[in-house]
Predicted model as a PDB file, atoms N, CA, C, CB and O in Angstrom, pLDDT in the B-factor column:
MODEL        1                                                                  
ATOM      1  N   UNK A   1       7.399  18.753 -19.674  1.00 90.00           N  
ATOM      2  CA  UNK A   1       6.813  18.791 -18.900  1.00 90.00           C  
ATOM      3  C   UNK A   1       6.143  17.461 -18.807  1.00 90.00           C  
ATOM      4  CB  UNK A   1       6.240  19.803 -18.979  1.00 90.00           C  
ATOM      5  O   UNK A   1       5.326  17.056 -19.634  1.00 90.00           O  
ATOM      6  N   UNK A   2       6.596  16.709 -17.594  1.00 93.00           N  
ATOM      7  CA  UNK A   2       6.000  15.128 -17.263  1.00 93.00           C  
ATOM      8  C   UNK A   2       5.031  15.307 -16.326  1.00 93.00           C  
ATOM      9  CB  UNK A   2       7.083  13.995 -16.627  1.00 93.00           C  
ATOM     10  O   UNK A   2       5.063  16.208 -15.488  1.00 93.00           O  
ATOM     11  N   UNK A   3       3.911  14.245 -16.458  1.00 95.00           N  
ATOM     12  CA  UNK A   3       2.902  14.328 -15.658  1.00 95.00           C  
ATOM     13  C   UNK A   3       2.474  12.846 -14.787  1.00 95.00           C  
ATOM     14  CB  UNK A   3       1.827  14.864 -16.566  1.00 95.00           C  
ATOM     15  O   UNK A   3       1.875  11.893 -15.285  1.00 95.00           O  
ATOM     16  N   UNK A   4       2.834  12.928 -13.735  1.00 95.00           N  
ATOM     17  CA  UNK A   4       3.028  11.858 -12.573  1.00 95.00           C  
ATOM     18  C   UNK A   4       1.848  11.883 -11.858  1.00 95.00           C  
ATOM     19  CB  UNK A   4       4.239  12.117 -11.565  1.00 95.00           C  
ATOM     20  O   UNK A   4       1.290  12.831 -11.305  1.00 95.00           O  
ATOM     21  N   UNK A   5       1.477  10.485 -11.956  1.00 97.00           N  
ATOM     22  CA  UNK A   5       0.496   9.948 -11.355  1.00 97.00           C  
ATOM     23  C   UNK A   5       0.726   9.252  -9.496  1.00 97.00           C  
ATOM     24  CB  UNK A   5       0.151   8.877 -12.488  1.00 97.00           C  
ATOM     25  O   UNK A   5       1.539   8.330  -9.424  1.00 97.00           O  
ATOM     26  N   UNK A   6       0.316   9.515  -8.680  1.00 97.00           N  
ATOM     27  CA  UNK A   6       1.036   9.669  -7.312  1.00 97.00           C  
ATOM     28  C   UNK A   6       0.051   8.694  -6.185  1.00 97.00           C  
ATOM     29  CB  UNK A   6       1.099  11.542  -6.824  1.00 97.00           C  
ATOM     30  O   UNK A   6      -0.995   9.318  -6.003  1.00 97.00           O  
ATOM     31  N   UNK A   7       0.052   7.446  -5.424  1.00 96.00           N  
ATOM     32  CA  UNK A   7      -0.591   7.060  -4.439  1.00 96.00           C  
ATOM     33  C   UNK A   7       0.618   7.542  -3.262  1.00 96.00           C  
ATOM     34  CB  UNK A   7      -1.069   5.444  -4.607  1.00 96.00           C  
ATOM     35  O   UNK A   7       1.797   7.284  -3.019  1.00 96.00           O  
ATOM     36  N   UNK A   8      -0.409   8.347  -2.750  1.00 96.00           N  
ATOM     37  CA  UNK A   8       0.504   8.634  -1.350  1.00 96.00           C  
ATOM     38  C   UNK A   8       0.172   7.806  -0.087  1.00 96.00           C  
ATOM     39  CB  UNK A   8       0.316  10.188  -0.852  1.00 96.00           C  
ATOM     40  O   UNK A   8      -1.017   7.949   0.197  1.00 96.00           O  
ATOM     41  N   UNK A   9       0.712   7.134   0.612  1.00 95.00           N  
ATOM     42  CA  UNK A   9       0.865   6.917   1.659  1.00 95.00           C  
ATOM     43  C   UNK A   9       1.421   7.240   3.251  1.00 95.00           C  
ATOM     44  CB  UNK A   9       1.049   6.421   1.294  1.00 95.00           C  
ATOM     45  O   UNK A   9       2.217   6.611   3.949  1.00 95.00           O  
ATOM     46  N   UNK A  10       0.745   8.344   3.481  1.00 94.00           N  
ATOM     47  CA  UNK A  10       1.432   9.062   4.752  1.00 94.00           C  
ATOM     48  C   UNK A  10       1.335   8.126   6.298  1.00 94.00           C  
ATOM     49  CB  UNK A  10       0.534  10.667   4.972  1.00 94.00           C  
ATOM     50  O   UNK A  10       0.744   7.056   6.439  1.00 94.00           O  
ATOM     51  N   UNK A  11       1.968   8.759   7.176  1.00 94.00           N  
ATOM     52  CA  UNK A  11       2.749   8.480   8.363  1.00 94.00           C  
ATOM     53  C   UNK A  11       2.917   6.676   8.083  1.00 94.00           C  
ATOM     54  CB  UNK A  11       1.807   9.053   9.982  1.00 94.00           C  
ATOM     55  O   UNK A  11       2.155   5.870   8.616  1.00 94.00           O  
ATOM     56  N   UNK A  12       4.165   6.239   7.068  1.00 92.00           N  
ATOM     57  CA  UNK A  12       4.373   5.227   7.042  1.00 92.00           C  
ATOM     58  C   UNK A  12       5.426   4.834   7.818  1.00 92.00           C  
ATOM     59  CB  UNK A  12       4.385   4.975   6.034  1.00 92.00           C  
ATOM     60  O   UNK A  12       6.267   5.725   7.935  1.00 92.00           O  
ATOM     61  N   UNK A  13       5.716   3.679   8.466  1.00 92.00           N  
ATOM     62  CA  UNK A  13       6.633   3.348   8.996  1.00 92.00           C  
ATOM     63  C   UNK A  13       7.395   2.198   8.189  1.00 92.00           C  
ATOM     64  CB  UNK A  13       6.232   3.116  10.203  1.00 92.00           C  
ATOM     65  O   UNK A  13       7.883   1.341   8.926  1.00 92.00           O  
ATOM     66  N   UNK A  14       7.586   2.018   6.858  1.00 85.00           N  
ATOM     67  CA  UNK A  14       8.425   1.530   6.536  1.00 85.00           C  
ATOM     68  C   UNK A  14       9.219   2.674   5.311  1.00 85.00           C  
ATOM     69  CB  UNK A  14       7.909   0.184   6.229  1.00 85.00           C  
ATOM     70  O   UNK A  14      10.178   2.428   4.580  1.00 85.00           O  
ATOM     71  N   UNK A  15       8.522   3.782   5.416  1.00 81.00           N  
ATOM     72  CA  UNK A  15       8.738   5.139   4.938  1.00 81.00           C  
ATOM     73  C   UNK A  15      10.242   5.590   4.956  1.00 81.00           C  
ATOM     74  CB  UNK A  15       7.907   6.086   5.789  1.00 81.00           C  
ATOM     75  O   UNK A  15      11.092   5.061   5.673  1.00 81.00           O  
ATOM     76  N   UNK A  16      10.492   6.700   4.027  1.00 92.00           N  
ATOM     77  CA  UNK A  16      10.062   6.947   3.082  1.00 92.00           C  
ATOM     78  C   UNK A  16      11.008   5.921   1.858  1.00 92.00           C  
ATOM     79  CB  UNK A  16      10.047   8.469   3.085  1.00 92.00           C  
ATOM     80  O   UNK A  16      12.060   5.322   2.079  1.00 92.00           O  
ATOM     81  N   UNK A  17      10.159   5.985   0.452  1.00 91.00           N  
ATOM     82  CA  UNK A  17      10.212   5.234  -0.631  1.00 91.00           C  
ATOM     83  C   UNK A  17       9.617   5.402  -1.530  1.00 91.00           C  
ATOM     84  CB  UNK A  17      10.066   4.314  -0.505  1.00 91.00           C  
ATOM     85  O   UNK A  17       8.532   5.937  -1.303  1.00 91.00           O  
ATOM     86  N   UNK A  18       9.874   5.131  -2.757  1.00 93.00           N  
ATOM     87  CA  UNK A  18       9.023   5.398  -4.399  1.00 93.00           C  
ATOM     88  C   UNK A  18       8.991   4.003  -4.701  1.00 93.00           C  
ATOM     89  CB  UNK A  18       9.938   6.422  -5.865  1.00 93.00           C  
ATOM     90  O   UNK A  18      10.015   3.321  -4.738  1.00 93.00           O  
ATOM     91  N   UNK A  19       7.992   3.618  -4.889  1.00 94.00           N  
ATOM     92  CA  UNK A  19       7.418   2.576  -5.377  1.00 94.00           C  
ATOM     93  C   UNK A  19       6.895   2.675  -7.763  1.00 94.00           C  
ATOM     94  CB  UNK A  19       5.896   2.580  -4.014  1.00 94.00           C  
ATOM     95  O   UNK A  19       5.853   3.048  -8.302  1.00 94.00           O  
ATOM     96  N   UNK A  20       7.794   2.315  -8.191  1.00 93.00           N  
ATOM     97  CA  UNK A  20       6.930   2.136  -9.861  1.00 93.00           C  
ATOM     98  C   UNK A  20       5.890   1.114  -9.992  1.00 93.00           C  
ATOM     99  CB  UNK A  20       7.981   1.641 -11.145  1.00 93.00           C  
ATOM    100  O   UNK A  20       6.445   0.016 -10.011  1.00 93.00           O  
ATOM    101  N   UNK A  21       4.559   0.999 -10.094  1.00 94.00           N  
ATOM    102  CA  UNK A  21       3.816   0.293 -10.157  1.00 94.00           C  
ATOM    103  C   UNK A  21       3.925   0.034 -11.778  1.00 94.00           C  
ATOM    104  CB  UNK A  21       2.677   0.737  -9.472  1.00 94.00           C  
ATOM    105  O   UNK A  21       4.214   0.917 -12.586  1.00 94.00           O  
ATOM    106  N   UNK A  22       3.661  -1.244 -12.086  1.00 92.00           N  
ATOM    107  CA  UNK A  22       3.032  -1.851 -13.281  1.00 92.00           C  
ATOM    108  C   UNK A  22       2.108  -0.584 -14.496  1.00 92.00           C  
ATOM    109  CB  UNK A  22       1.863  -3.079 -12.511  1.00 92.00           C  
ATOM    110  O   UNK A  22       2.399  -0.528 -15.691  1.00 92.00           O  
ATOM    111  N   UNK A  23       1.432  -0.031 -14.092  1.00 93.00           N  
ATOM    112  CA  UNK A  23       0.463   1.014 -14.773  1.00 93.00           C  
ATOM    113  C   UNK A  23       1.603   1.864 -15.065  1.00 93.00           C  
ATOM    114  CB  UNK A  23      -0.864   1.765 -13.828  1.00 93.00           C  
ATOM    115  O   UNK A  23       1.614   2.177 -16.255  1.00 93.00           O  
ATOM    116  N   UNK A  24       2.575   2.352 -14.388  1.00 90.00           N  
ATOM    117  CA  UNK A  24       3.361   4.005 -14.645  1.00 90.00           C  
ATOM    118  C   UNK A  24       2.915   4.628 -13.415  1.00 90.00           C  
ATOM    119  CB  UNK A  24       2.771   5.103 -16.171  1.00 90.00           C  
ATOM    120  O   UNK A  24       3.362   5.767 -13.278  1.00 90.00           O  
ATOM    121  N   UNK A  25       2.068   4.164 -12.358  1.00 93.00           N  
ATOM    122  CA  UNK A  25       1.791   5.388 -11.408  1.00 93.00           C  
ATOM    123  C   UNK A  25       2.845   5.113 -10.441  1.00 93.00           C  
ATOM    124  CB  UNK A  25       0.221   5.491 -10.683  1.00 93.00           C  
ATOM    125  O   UNK A  25       3.397   4.040 -10.686  1.00 93.00           O  
ATOM    126  N   UNK A  26       3.300   5.709  -9.446  1.00 96.00           N  
ATOM    127  CA  UNK A  26       4.191   5.423  -8.319  1.00 96.00           C  
ATOM    128  C   UNK A  26       3.335   5.339  -6.949  1.00 96.00           C  
ATOM    129  CB  UNK A  26       5.332   6.578  -8.233  1.00 96.00           C  
ATOM    130  O   UNK A  26       2.128   5.521  -7.107  1.00 96.00           O  
ATOM    131  N   UNK A  27       3.649   5.162  -6.008  1.00 96.00           N  
ATOM    132  CA  UNK A  27       3.509   4.499  -4.755  1.00 96.00           C  
ATOM    133  C   UNK A  27       4.405   5.300  -3.759  1.00 96.00           C  
ATOM    134  CB  UNK A  27       3.913   2.954  -4.862  1.00 96.00           C  
ATOM    135  O   UNK A  27       5.560   4.887  -3.654  1.00 96.00           O  
ATOM    136  N   UNK A  28       4.035   6.416  -2.991  1.00 96.00           N  
ATOM    137  CA  UNK A  28       5.056   6.802  -2.453  1.00 96.00           C  
ATOM    138  C   UNK A  28       4.803   6.897  -0.940  1.00 96.00           C  
ATOM    139  CB  UNK A  28       5.462   7.950  -3.080  1.00 96.00           C  
ATOM    140  O   UNK A  28       4.010   7.715  -0.471  1.00 96.00           O  
ATOM    141  N   UNK A  29       5.437   6.116  -0.269  1.00 96.00           N  
ATOM    142  CA  UNK A  29       5.617   6.218   1.377  1.00 96.00           C  
ATOM    143  C   UNK A  29       5.796   7.295   2.276  1.00 96.00           C  
ATOM    144  CB  UNK A  29       6.602   5.615   1.723  1.00 96.00           C  
ATOM    145  O   UNK A  29       6.255   6.422   3.014  1.00 96.00           O  
ATOM    146  N   UNK A  30       5.874   8.203   2.857  1.00 96.00           N  
ATOM    147  CA  UNK A  30       6.535   8.980   3.752  1.00 96.00           C  
ATOM    148  C   UNK A  30       5.695   8.528   5.137  1.00 96.00           C  
ATOM    149  CB  UNK A  30       6.501  10.636   3.305  1.00 96.00           C  
ATOM    150  O   UNK A  30       4.576   8.049   5.316  1.00 96.00           O  
ATOM    151  N   UNK A  31       6.762   8.909   6.000  1.00 96.00           N  
ATOM    152  CA  UNK A  31       6.580   9.044   7.281  1.00 96.00           C  
ATOM    153  C   UNK A  31       5.649   9.762   7.894  1.00 96.00           C  
ATOM    154  CB  UNK A  31       7.468   9.363   7.680  1.00 96.00           C  
ATOM    155  O   UNK A  31       4.824   9.290   8.675  1.00 96.00           O  
ATOM    156  N   UNK A  32       5.782  11.520   7.407  1.00 95.00           N  
ATOM    157  CA  UNK A  32       5.039  12.479   8.049  1.00 95.00           C  
ATOM    158  C   UNK A  32       3.307  12.184   7.742  1.00 95.00           C  
ATOM    159  CB  UNK A  32       5.614  13.964   7.485  1.00 95.00           C  
ATOM    160  O   UNK A  32       2.814  11.660   6.743  1.00 95.00           O  
ATOM    161  N   UNK A  33       2.759  12.602   8.706  1.00 94.00           N  
ATOM    162  CA  UNK A  33       1.388  12.629   8.928  1.00 94.00           C  
ATOM    163  C   UNK A  33       0.532  13.105   7.946  1.00 94.00           C  
ATOM    164  CB  UNK A  33       1.149  13.281   9.953  1.00 94.00           C  
ATOM    165  O   UNK A  33       1.355  13.620   7.189  1.00 94.00           O  
ATOM    166  N   UNK A  34      -0.610  13.298   7.409  1.00 91.00           N  
ATOM    167  CA  UNK A  34      -1.534  13.568   6.549  1.00 91.00           C  
ATOM    168  C   UNK A  34      -2.413  15.105   6.821  1.00 91.00           C  
ATOM    169  CB  UNK A  34      -2.397  12.303   6.603  1.00 91.00           C  
ATOM    170  O   UNK A  34      -3.471  15.499   6.330  1.00 91.00           O  
ATOM    171  N   UNK A  35      -1.311  15.863   7.990  1.00 92.00           N  
ATOM    172  CA  UNK A  35      -1.994  17.285   8.488  1.00 92.00           C  
ATOM    173  C   UNK A  35      -0.853  18.327   7.534  1.00 92.00           C  
ATOM    174  CB  UNK A  35      -1.905  17.577  10.646  1.00 92.00           C  
ATOM    175  O   UNK A  35       0.260  18.162   7.034  1.00 92.00           O  
ATOM    176  N   UNK A  36      -1.860  19.466   7.626  1.00 91.00           N  
ATOM    177  CA  UNK A  36      -0.856  20.885   7.627  1.00 91.00           C  
ATOM    178  C   UNK A  36      -0.129  20.719   6.339  1.00 91.00           C  
ATOM    179  CB  UNK A  36       0.386  21.027   9.022  1.00 91.00           C  
ATOM    180  O   UNK A  36       0.621  21.661   6.084  1.00 91.00           O  
ATOM    181  N   UNK A  37      -0.161  19.782   5.486  1.00 91.00           N  
ATOM    182  CA  UNK A  37       0.600  19.805   3.620  1.00 91.00           C  
ATOM    183  C   UNK A  37       1.636  18.974   4.391  1.00 91.00           C  
ATOM    184  CB  UNK A  37       1.366  21.736   2.525  1.00 91.00           C  
ATOM    185  O   UNK A  37       2.316  18.434   3.519  1.00 91.00           O  
ATOM    186  N   UNK A  38       2.085  18.610   5.594  1.00 94.00           N  
ATOM    187  CA  UNK A  38       3.125  17.956   5.712  1.00 94.00           C  
ATOM    188  C   UNK A  38       3.693  17.286   4.575  1.00 94.00           C  
ATOM    189  CB  UNK A  38       2.929  17.218   6.582  1.00 94.00           C  
ATOM    190  O   UNK A  38       4.631  17.706   3.898  1.00 94.00           O  
ATOM    191  N   UNK A  39       2.712  15.633   4.325  1.00 94.00           N  
ATOM    192  CA  UNK A  39       2.883  15.051   3.726  1.00 94.00           C  
ATOM    193  C   UNK A  39       3.101  15.125   2.162  1.00 94.00           C  
ATOM    194  CB  UNK A  39       2.307  14.599   4.151  1.00 94.00           C  
ATOM    195  O   UNK A  39       3.561  14.195   1.500  1.00 94.00           O  
ATOM    196  N   UNK A  40       2.803  16.061   1.774  1.00 95.00           N  
ATOM    197  CA  UNK A  40       2.548  16.517   0.491  1.00 95.00           C  
ATOM    198  C   UNK A  40       3.896  17.133   0.358  1.00 95.00           C  
ATOM    199  CB  UNK A  40       1.251  17.471   0.285  1.00 95.00           C  
ATOM    200  O   UNK A  40       4.561  16.803  -0.624  1.00 95.00           O  
ATOM    201  N   UNK A  41       4.517  18.200   1.429  1.00 95.00           N  
ATOM    202  CA  UNK A  41       5.932  18.430   1.608  1.00 95.00           C  
ATOM    203  C   UNK A  41       6.855  17.275   1.381  1.00 95.00           C  
ATOM    204  CB  UNK A  41       6.147  18.901   2.908  1.00 95.00           C  
ATOM    205  O   UNK A  41       7.854  17.345   0.665  1.00 95.00           O  
ATOM    206  N   UNK A  42       6.455  16.173   2.049  1.00 96.00           N  
ATOM    207  CA  UNK A  42       7.642  15.091   1.853  1.00 96.00           C  
ATOM    208  C   UNK A  42       7.458  14.324   0.737  1.00 96.00           C  
ATOM    209  CB  UNK A  42       7.800  14.097   2.991  1.00 96.00           C  
ATOM    210  O   UNK A  42       8.351  13.582   0.327  1.00 96.00           O  
ATOM    211  N   UNK A  43       6.315  14.432   0.163  1.00 96.00           N  
ATOM    212  CA  UNK A  43       6.196  13.767  -1.486  1.00 96.00           C  
ATOM    213  C   UNK A  43       6.879  13.938  -1.988  1.00 96.00           C  
ATOM    214  CB  UNK A  43       5.399  13.989  -2.405  1.00 96.00           C  
ATOM    215  O   UNK A  43       7.681  13.136  -2.466  1.00 96.00           O  
ATOM    216  N   UNK A  44       6.824  15.643  -2.139  1.00 96.00           N  
ATOM    217  CA  UNK A  44       7.591  16.227  -3.437  1.00 96.00           C  
ATOM    218  C   UNK A  44       9.036  16.194  -3.052  1.00 96.00           C  
ATOM    219  CB  UNK A  44       7.140  17.841  -3.877  1.00 96.00           C  
ATOM    220  O   UNK A  44       9.899  16.074  -3.922  1.00 96.00           O  
ATOM    221  N   UNK A  45       9.409  16.322  -1.463  1.00 96.00           N  
ATOM    222  CA  UNK A  45      10.876  16.089  -1.634  1.00 96.00           C  
ATOM    223  C   UNK A  45      12.055  14.623  -2.012  1.00 96.00           C  
ATOM    224  CB  UNK A  45      11.168  16.542  -0.433  1.00 96.00           C  
ATOM    225  O   UNK A  45      13.235  14.559  -2.355  1.00 96.00           O  
ATOM    226  N   UNK A  46      10.600  13.252  -1.627  1.00 96.00           N  
ATOM    227  CA  UNK A  46      11.096  11.949  -2.109  1.00 96.00           C  
ATOM    228  C   UNK A  46      10.492  12.084  -4.039  1.00 96.00           C  
ATOM    229  CB  UNK A  46      10.201  10.408  -0.920  1.00 96.00           C  
ATOM    230  O   UNK A  46      11.374  11.506  -4.675  1.00 96.00           O  
ATOM    231  N   UNK A  47       9.762  12.431  -4.703  1.00 96.00           N  
ATOM    232  CA  UNK A  47       9.657  12.788  -6.140  1.00 96.00           C  
ATOM    233  C   UNK A  47      10.910  12.860  -6.754  1.00 96.00           C  
ATOM    234  CB  UNK A  47       8.988  14.039  -6.359  1.00 96.00           C  
ATOM    235  O   UNK A  47      11.332  12.125  -7.647  1.00 96.00           O  
ATOM    236  N   UNK A  48      11.653  14.091  -6.042  1.00 96.00           N  
ATOM    237  CA  UNK A  48      12.900  15.117  -6.579  1.00 96.00           C  
ATOM    238  C   UNK A  48      13.777  14.214  -6.470  1.00 96.00           C  
ATOM    239  CB  UNK A  48      13.351  16.541  -5.763  1.00 96.00           C  
ATOM    240  O   UNK A  48      14.344  13.924  -7.523  1.00 96.00           O  
ATOM    241  N   UNK A  49      14.213  13.443  -5.178  1.00 95.00           N  
ATOM    242  CA  UNK A  49      15.151  12.601  -5.269  1.00 95.00           C  
ATOM    243  C   UNK A  49      15.032  11.523  -5.774  1.00 95.00           C  
ATOM    244  CB  UNK A  49      15.558  12.423  -4.399  1.00 95.00           C  
ATOM    245  O   UNK A  49      15.998  10.760  -5.746  1.00 95.00           O  
ATOM    246  N   UNK A  50      13.750  11.105  -6.423  1.00 95.00           N  
ATOM    247  CA  UNK A  50      13.414  10.074  -7.271  1.00 95.00           C  
ATOM    248  C   UNK A  50      13.884  10.473  -8.884  1.00 95.00           C  
ATOM    249  CB  UNK A  50      11.803   9.820  -7.085  1.00 95.00           C  
ATOM    250  O   UNK A  50      14.664   9.864  -9.616  1.00 95.00           O  
ATOM    251  N   UNK A  51      13.373  11.298  -9.055  1.00 95.00           N  
ATOM    252  CA  UNK A  51      13.868  11.790 -10.192  1.00 95.00           C  
ATOM    253  C   UNK A  51      14.642  12.323 -10.609  1.00 95.00           C  
ATOM    254  CB  UNK A  51      13.498  12.174 -10.545  1.00 95.00           C  
ATOM    255  O   UNK A  51      14.861  12.227 -11.816  1.00 95.00           O  
ATOM    256  N   UNK A  52      15.537  13.267  -9.650  1.00 95.00           N  
ATOM    257  CA  UNK A  52      16.828  13.553  -9.943  1.00 95.00           C  
ATOM    258  C   UNK A  52      16.925  14.983 -10.229  1.00 95.00           C  
ATOM    259  CB  UNK A  52      17.311  12.745 -11.015  1.00 95.00           C  
ATOM    260  O   UNK A  52      17.789  15.508 -10.930  1.00 95.00           O  
ATOM    261  N   UNK A  53      15.893  15.610  -9.581  1.00 96.00           N  
ATOM    262  CA  UNK A  53      15.518  17.314 -10.028  1.00 96.00           C  
ATOM    263  C   UNK A  53      15.189  17.680  -8.676  1.00 96.00           C  
ATOM    264  CB  UNK A  53      14.044  17.702 -11.258  1.00 96.00           C  
ATOM    265  O   UNK A  53      14.939  17.086  -7.627  1.00 96.00           O  
ATOM    266  N   UNK A  54      15.299  19.141  -9.162  1.00 97.00           N  
ATOM    267  CA  UNK A  54      15.096  19.896  -7.541  1.00 97.00           C  
ATOM    268  C   UNK A  54      13.545  20.118  -7.057  1.00 97.00           C  
ATOM    269  CB  UNK A  54      15.817  21.611  -7.539  1.00 97.00           C  
ATOM    270  O   UNK A  54      12.789  20.269  -8.017  1.00 97.00           O  
ATOM    271  N   UNK A  55      13.010  20.163  -5.976  1.00 96.00           N  
ATOM    272  CA  UNK A  55      11.795  20.194  -5.412  1.00 96.00           C  
ATOM    273  C   UNK A  55      11.426  21.140  -6.060  1.00 96.00           C  
ATOM    274  CB  UNK A  55      11.626  20.281  -4.078  1.00 96.00           C  
ATOM    275  O   UNK A  55      10.380  20.988  -6.690  1.00 96.00           O  
ATOM    276  N   UNK A  56      12.091  22.365  -6.143  1.00 96.00           N  
ATOM    277  CA  UNK A  56      11.377  23.782  -6.999  1.00 96.00           C  
ATOM    278  C   UNK A  56      10.521  23.428  -8.387  1.00 96.00           C  
ATOM    279  CB  UNK A  56      12.757  24.931  -7.589  1.00 96.00           C  
ATOM    280  O   UNK A  56       9.588  24.140  -8.759  1.00 96.00           O  
ATOM    281  N   UNK A  57      10.908  22.372  -9.022  1.00 96.00           N  
ATOM    282  CA  UNK A  57      10.682  21.640 -10.370  1.00 96.00           C  
ATOM    283  C   UNK A  57       8.989  20.787 -10.294  1.00 96.00           C  
ATOM    284  CB  UNK A  57      12.172  20.346 -10.568  1.00 96.00           C  
ATOM    285  O   UNK A  57       8.205  20.573 -11.219  1.00 96.00           O  
ATOM    286  N   UNK A  58       8.898  20.529  -9.167  1.00 97.00           N  
ATOM    287  CA  UNK A  58       8.014  20.003  -8.608  1.00 97.00           C  
ATOM    288  C   UNK A  58       6.321  20.519  -8.407  1.00 97.00           C  
ATOM    289  CB  UNK A  58       8.657  19.871  -7.615  1.00 97.00           C  
ATOM    290  O   UNK A  58       6.189  21.266  -7.438  1.00 97.00           O  
ATOM    291  N   UNK A  59       5.108  20.246  -9.129  1.00 96.00           N  
ATOM    292  CA  UNK A  59       4.140  21.130  -8.517  1.00 96.00           C  
ATOM    293  C   UNK A  59       3.133  19.845  -8.500  1.00 96.00           C  
ATOM    294  CB  UNK A  59       3.667  22.676  -9.422  1.00 96.00           C  
ATOM    295  O   UNK A  59       3.041  18.812  -9.162  1.00 96.00           O  
ATOM    296  N   UNK A  60       2.374  20.471  -7.331  1.00 96.00           N  
ATOM    297  CA  UNK A  60       1.223  19.611  -7.116  1.00 96.00           C  
ATOM    298  C   UNK A  60      -0.005  20.017  -8.390  1.00 96.00           C  
ATOM    299  CB  UNK A  60       0.645  19.912  -5.418  1.00 96.00           C  
ATOM    300  O   UNK A  60      -0.332  21.139  -8.775  1.00 96.00           O  
ATOM    301  N   UNK A  61      -0.412  18.932  -8.757  1.00 96.00           N  
ATOM    302  CA  UNK A  61      -1.512  19.849  -9.714  1.00 96.00           C  
ATOM    303  C   UNK A  61      -2.803  19.708  -9.429  1.00 96.00           C  
ATOM    304  CB  UNK A  61      -1.512  19.544 -11.192  1.00 96.00           C  
ATOM    305  O   UNK A  61      -3.607  20.639  -9.455  1.00 96.00           O  
ATOM    306  N   UNK A  62      -3.146  18.222  -9.064  1.00 95.00           N  
ATOM    307  CA  UNK A  62      -4.401  17.941  -8.271  1.00 95.00           C  
ATOM    308  C   UNK A  62      -4.547  16.746  -7.214  1.00 95.00           C  
ATOM    309  CB  UNK A  62      -5.416  17.723  -9.242  1.00 95.00           C  
ATOM    310  O   UNK A  62      -3.961  15.663  -7.202  1.00 95.00           O  
ATOM    311  N   UNK A  63      -5.564  17.294  -6.273  1.00 92.00           N  
ATOM    312  CA  UNK A  63      -5.340  15.948  -5.300  1.00 92.00           C  
ATOM    313  C   UNK A  63      -4.574  16.428  -3.920  1.00 92.00           C  
ATOM    314  CB  UNK A  63      -4.273  14.671  -6.156  1.00 92.00           C  
ATOM    315  O   UNK A  63      -3.887  15.632  -3.280  1.00 92.00           O  
ATOM    316  N   UNK A  64      -4.729  17.600  -3.578  1.00 90.00           N  
ATOM    317  CA  UNK A  64      -4.382  17.974  -2.645  1.00 90.00           C  
ATOM    318  C   UNK A  64      -4.229  17.525  -0.750  1.00 90.00           C  
ATOM    319  CB  UNK A  64      -4.924  18.730  -3.015  1.00 90.00           C  
ATOM    320  O   UNK A  64      -3.356  17.634   0.111  1.00 90.00           O  
ATOM    321  N   UNK A  65      -6.023  16.854  -0.851  1.00 91.00           N  
ATOM    322  CA  UNK A  65      -6.347  16.221   0.240  1.00 91.00           C  
ATOM    323  C   UNK A  65      -6.347  15.356   0.519  1.00 91.00           C  
ATOM    324  CB  UNK A  65      -6.977  16.277   0.544  1.00 91.00           C  
ATOM    325  O   UNK A  65      -6.224  14.976   1.684  1.00 91.00           O  
ATOM    326  N   UNK A  66      -6.551  14.379  -0.904  1.00 91.00           N  
ATOM    327  CA  UNK A  66      -6.289  12.854  -1.051  1.00 91.00           C  
ATOM    328  C   UNK A  66      -5.377  11.996  -0.853  1.00 91.00           C  
ATOM    329  CB  UNK A  66      -6.383  12.560  -1.923  1.00 91.00           C  
ATOM    330  O   UNK A  66      -4.345  12.348  -0.281  1.00 91.00           O  
ATOM    331  N   UNK A  67      -5.528  10.882  -1.215  1.00 92.00           N  
ATOM    332  CA  UNK A  67      -3.853   9.715  -1.281  1.00 92.00           C  
ATOM    333  C   UNK A  67      -4.111   9.360  -2.741  1.00 92.00           C  
ATOM    334  CB  UNK A  67      -3.740   7.809  -0.007  1.00 92.00           C  
ATOM    335  O   UNK A  67      -3.720   8.247  -3.093  1.00 92.00           O  
ATOM    336  N   UNK A  68      -4.904  10.386  -3.935  1.00 96.00           N  
ATOM    337  CA  UNK A  68      -4.407  10.287  -5.111  1.00 96.00           C  
ATOM    338  C   UNK A  68      -4.182  11.380  -5.481  1.00 96.00           C  
ATOM    339  CB  UNK A  68      -5.016   9.687  -5.908  1.00 96.00           C  
ATOM    340  O   UNK A  68      -5.087  12.215  -5.493  1.00 96.00           O  
ATOM    341  N   UNK A  69      -2.553  11.769  -6.004  1.00 96.00           N  
ATOM    342  CA  UNK A  69      -2.386  12.606  -6.397  1.00 96.00           C  
ATOM    343  C   UNK A  69      -1.794  13.078  -7.420  1.00 96.00           C  
ATOM    344  CB  UNK A  69      -2.221  12.862  -5.823  1.00 96.00           C  
ATOM    345  O   UNK A  69      -0.978  12.188  -7.661  1.00 96.00           O  
ATOM    346  N   UNK A  70      -1.569  14.306  -8.608  1.00 97.00           N  
ATOM    347  CA  UNK A  70      -1.295  14.184  -9.757  1.00 97.00           C  
ATOM    348  C   UNK A  70      -0.156  15.361  -9.611  1.00 97.00           C  
ATOM    349  CB  UNK A  70      -2.534  14.265 -10.757  1.00 97.00           C  
ATOM    350  O   UNK A  70      -0.427  16.536  -9.365  1.00 97.00           O  
ATOM    351  N   UNK A  71       1.132  14.851  -9.801  1.00 97.00           N  
ATOM    352  CA  UNK A  71       2.121  16.094 -10.062  1.00 97.00           C  
ATOM    353  C   UNK A  71       2.549  16.343 -11.618  1.00 97.00           C  
ATOM    354  CB  UNK A  71       3.539  15.834  -9.203  1.00 97.00           C  
ATOM    355  O   UNK A  71       2.184  15.590 -12.522  1.00 97.00           O  
ATOM    356  N   UNK A  72       3.297  17.391 -11.800  1.00 97.00           N  
ATOM    357  CA  UNK A  72       3.971  17.944 -13.057  1.00 97.00           C  
ATOM    358  C   UNK A  72       5.397  18.072 -12.214  1.00 97.00           C  
ATOM    359  CB  UNK A  72       3.217  19.564 -13.818  1.00 97.00           C  
ATOM    360  O   UNK A  72       5.569  18.286 -11.014  1.00 97.00           O  
ATOM    361  N   UNK A  73       6.321  17.869 -13.246  1.00 95.00           N  
ATOM    362  CA  UNK A  73       7.396  18.263 -13.196  1.00 95.00           C  
ATOM    363  C   UNK A  73       8.156  18.326 -14.387  1.00 95.00           C  
ATOM    364  CB  UNK A  73       7.871  17.687 -12.389  1.00 95.00           C  
ATOM    365  O   UNK A  73       8.222  17.527 -15.321  1.00 95.00           O  
ATOM    366  N   UNK A  74       8.915  19.788 -14.130  1.00 91.00           N  
ATOM    367  CA  UNK A  74       9.524  20.461 -15.309  1.00 91.00           C  
ATOM    368  C   UNK A  74      10.799  19.921 -16.056  1.00 91.00           C  
ATOM    369  CB  UNK A  74       9.844  21.745 -14.884  1.00 91.00           C  
ATOM    370  O   UNK A  74      11.249  20.530 -17.027  1.00 91.00           O  
TER     371      UNK A  74                                                      
ENDMDL                                                                          
END                                                                             
């Protein structure tokens, strides 16, 4: 299992994209707004594409309501 720290930027006009930071964390920009879990769902989709794994193997561990999140990848 891999633990990934993510900074989410919802409602981004540049997104969607994933950027690796020097500290090993990721910045994920998505177009979806931070309403009703839409941004979280979009982030899971982008992480699945980035790591080339199915969406079902990515789980939100902490930070569901904030921009700093931790995900686990099976």
